[in-house]
C-alpha positions as CSV (number, residue, x, y, z in Angstrom):
1,M,31.0,232.4,-25.1
2,P,31.2,236.0,-24.8
3,E,28.3,237.7,-23.2
4,R,26.7,240.2,-25.7
5,P,26.1,243.4,-23.6
6,A,22.7,244.7,-23.3
7,P,21.3,247.3,-25.6
8,R,21.8,251.0,-24.0
9,I,18.7,253.0,-24.8
10,R,18.9,257.2,-24.8
11,A,16.5,260.0,-26.1
12,A,17.1,260.3,-29.9
13,R,18.9,263.0,-30.6
14,P,18.1,265.6,-34.4
15,E,21.5,264.3,-35.5
16,D,20.3,260.5,-35.7
17,D,17.6,261.6,-38.2
18,G,19.1,260.7,-41.2
19,E,20.4,257.2,-39.6
20,L,16.6,256.5,-38.3
21,A,15.7,257.1,-41.6
22,L,17.6,254.4,-43.0
23,L,16.4,252.2,-40.2
24,D,13.6,252.3,-41.5
25,R,14.1,252.1,-45.2
26,L,16.0,248.7,-43.9
27,T,12.9,247.6,-41.7
28,W,10.6,248.2,-43.9
29,S,8.3,245.1,-44.5
30,H,4.4,244.3,-45.0
31,L,4.7,242.1,-41.7
32,H,4.0,245.8,-39.7
33,A,3.7,248.7,-42.5
34,V,0.4,249.1,-43.9
35,M,1.9,252.3,-45.8
36,P,3.6,251.8,-49.5
37,E,7.6,250.9,-49.8
38,P,9.4,254.4,-48.8
39,Q,11.1,255.7,-52.3
40,P,13.2,258.4,-52.9
41,P,13.2,261.2,-52.4
42,Y,13.3,260.0,-49.1
43,A,11.2,261.8,-46.0
44,P,13.1,263.0,-43.3
45,F,12.4,260.1,-39.7
46,F,11.1,263.0,-37.5
47,S,8.2,265.1,-38.6
48,E,5.9,267.4,-36.6
49,R,4.0,264.2,-35.7
50,H,7.2,262.6,-34.4
51,N,9.8,264.8,-33.1
52,P,13.1,263.9,-31.0
53,G,11.8,264.5,-27.8
54,D,8.7,261.2,-28.6
55,C,11.4,258.5,-29.6
56,L,13.9,256.5,-27.9
57,V,16.8,254.8,-29.5
58,A,18.6,251.6,-28.8
59,E,22.5,251.7,-29.3
60,L,24.8,248.2,-29.1
61,G,28.3,249.2,-29.1
62,D,28.6,252.7,-31.4
63,R,25.5,251.0,-33.6
64,L,21.8,252.4,-33.8
65,A,20.1,248.8,-33.1
66,G,16.1,249.8,-33.1
67,Y,13.8,253.4,-32.0
68,V,10.3,253.1,-30.7
69,H,7.8,256.3,-30.8
70,L,5.4,257.2,-28.1
71,G,2.9,259.5,-28.8
72,C,-0.4,261.0,-28.0
73,P,-3.2,258.7,-29.8
74,T,-5.2,261.3,-29.8
75,P,-5.2,265.4,-30.3
76,L,-8.0,265.0,-27.0
77,D,-7.1,266.3,-23.5
78,S,-9.6,263.7,-22.6
79,N,-7.4,261.4,-23.5
80,R,-4.4,262.6,-22.3
81,H,-3.8,259.9,-19.7
82,V,-2.8,257.4,-22.4
83,L,0.7,257.6,-24.6
84,Q,1.1,254.5,-27.5
85,I,4.0,253.0,-29.0
86,Q,3.6,254.5,-32.6
87,G,6.4,252.2,-34.1
88,L,8.8,250.4,-33.3
89,A,11.9,248.6,-35.5
90,V,15.2,246.2,-34.7
91,A,17.7,246.3,-37.2
92,E,18.1,242.8,-38.9
93,E,21.6,242.5,-37.4
94,A,20.4,243.2,-33.5
95,R,17.3,241.3,-33.5
96,G,17.3,238.0,-30.9
97,R,19.6,240.4,-28.6
98,G,16.9,241.8,-26.3
99,V,16.5,245.1,-28.4
100,G,13.2,245.1,-28.7
101,R,12.3,244.0,-25.1
102,A,14.7,246.7,-24.0
103,L,12.5,248.9,-26.3
104,V,9.2,249.0,-25.2
105,R,10.0,248.3,-21.4
106,A,11.8,252.1,-21.9
107,A,8.6,253.2,-23.6
108,T,6.8,251.6,-20.9
109,D,8.8,253.4,-17.8
110,E,9.1,256.5,-20.1
111,A,4.9,256.3,-20.4
112,R,4.8,256.0,-16.4
113,R,7.3,259.1,-16.3
114,R,5.4,261.4,-18.1
115,G,1.9,260.6,-16.0
116,A,0.4,258.6,-18.5
117,R,-1.9,255.7,-16.7
118,R,-1.9,253.4,-19.9
119,I,-0.1,252.8,-22.6
120,T,-1.4,251.1,-26.2
121,L,-0.2,250.3,-29.4
122,R,-2.0,248.8,-32.7
123,V,0.2,245.7,-34.5
124,L,-0.8,243.3,-37.8
125,A,-2.5,240.4,-36.5
126,H,-0.1,238.2,-38.7
127,N,2.8,240.2,-37.2
128,T,3.6,236.8,-34.2
129,P,6.6,238.5,-33.3
130,A,6.3,241.7,-32.2
131,R,2.7,240.2,-30.7
132,A,4.7,237.5,-28.4
133,L,7.3,240.6,-27.7
134,Y,4.4,242.4,-26.6
135,E,2.4,240.3,-25.1
136,A,6.0,239.2,-22.7
137,Q,6.1,242.4,-21.6
138,E,2.4,242.7,-20.1
139,F,0.2,244.0,-22.9
140,V,-3.1,242.6,-24.1
141,V,-5.6,242.7,-26.8
142,E,-8.4,244.9,-25.9
143,G,-10.3,245.0,-29.8
144,I,-9.8,243.6,-33.3
145,L,-10.5,245.3,-36.5
146,P,-11.3,242.5,-38.8
147,E,-9.4,242.5,-42.4
148,E,-8.9,246.6,-41.9
149,F,-5.9,246.5,-44.3
150,L,-4.6,244.7,-47.7
151,L,-1.7,243.6,-47.8
152,D,-0.1,242.1,-50.6
153,G,-3.3,240.8,-51.6
154,K,-4.4,239.7,-48.5
155,Y,-6.7,240.8,-45.9
156,V,-5.1,241.5,-42.6
157,D,-6.4,242.2,-39.3
158,D,-5.3,245.6,-37.3
159,V,-5.0,244.0,-33.5
160,F,-5.2,247.0,-30.6
161,M,-3.5,245.9,-27.2
162,G,-2.7,248.4,-24.7
163,R,-1.7,247.7,-20.5
164,F,-2.2,249.8,-17.7
165,L,1.0,251.3,-16.2
């Protein structure tokens, strides 16, 4: 069996906007999303909150296979030593190929490069694949907001995870 190539991680570029917006729509699910399903007209992927400089993308061959957004959890100077994963998506056809793992590792490396002491994230309690991925990358549960969201008629816990760099 031929060996599958590892994903290549790079910084996002402004011209990735359309492809990333499409990936975001195709991967939308209440497994991870608390916002309603996107409807036309679709918003651009990049915004004031998330610009290309805060996004890393994974490529398999010449195809965009996923992304991770890094950002500051608050606008406070006293919190600048912490960065947060504020979005992660992997294309359906790229799942099981190490893309999510490569993106989380790249986000951790980028946070370290930017001088962060910690990296954090929020994940829905019922998203067991994502929680397993984060735990495998040394993230630990640091807090839980019970029944924080009502999704598809069910209350879902919001789980805070983090790790020191």
